[in-house]
N, C-alpha and C positions, 0 to 999 in steps of 0.2 A: 733501156729507158722507163722500161717495165718492168720492174723488179716487181716494189711495193704494192700495185696490181697481182700480183703473179701470188706473193707472198699473199696478198690480199682475199684469189680467192680460195688459196688451198688450206687458206686458216679460217676462210668465214664459212665456205658449205656445208667441211662437217662441226663447227659448233651452228648453224642456222639452225641444221639437220638435228643437233642439241639438246637446243633450248626451246624443237618441234616439240623432239616427245614430253622437254621435262612443262613445257607448260599444257601438254595434253593429261598431265597423268597431276597434276596439278588442278586444273575445272574438269576431273573427272565426277562424271553422277549417275550414279547407279539405272535410269535411263540413258542414258545417251549418257557417247565415251565414242572418241573420232580416233581408229585406228592413223599412227604418223607414218605413211608413205608416199617416199618423191618416187621415179621413173631415173630412172639412168640420164637416162635421154633427157629430166628437166637440170637434173645438174653440168651438163655439158651446155646447153642452149645459153646459161647461167653463164658458165664460167670466159663461152666465149663471147658472148652480147656484153660484158662486162669489157670482153679484155679490146671491141668494139668501139664500145665507146671515150674509152680511157686510151687511144688510136686518134679519136676522133677532137674530143683536148688536143690532146697531141700537139694535134699539127696542128688546127686555130692558134691557138698560146705561145705555139715557140716563135714566129715571127717574130714579135712581139716583147718579150724575156730578153731575145738576139740583139734587141736596139741597143737595154739598157748595161751601160759600164760596168760591175759590181763594184770599183771604186768611189765613182765621182757618185751613188747612188749612196755606199755608207758615211762620206764624206758632208754627203746636205744633210741641211739641219731643217727641219718642218715641225 
């Protein structure tokens, strides 16, 4: 059920680091430069927080989604 969340974490964390590096290099000024340095613990916290949030959303929405009949919802004209 959380396949897309795990794929999003696996793709998003490296892409976020890459984009942060590109932005800092594009905004480089002679007197001011920020090195992009992200601690490994920050990646772990971000991944776990994303998984927890996705689980909470799934837990909150699944009862309502289970009551929907897919066939009748496709037939209804609204």
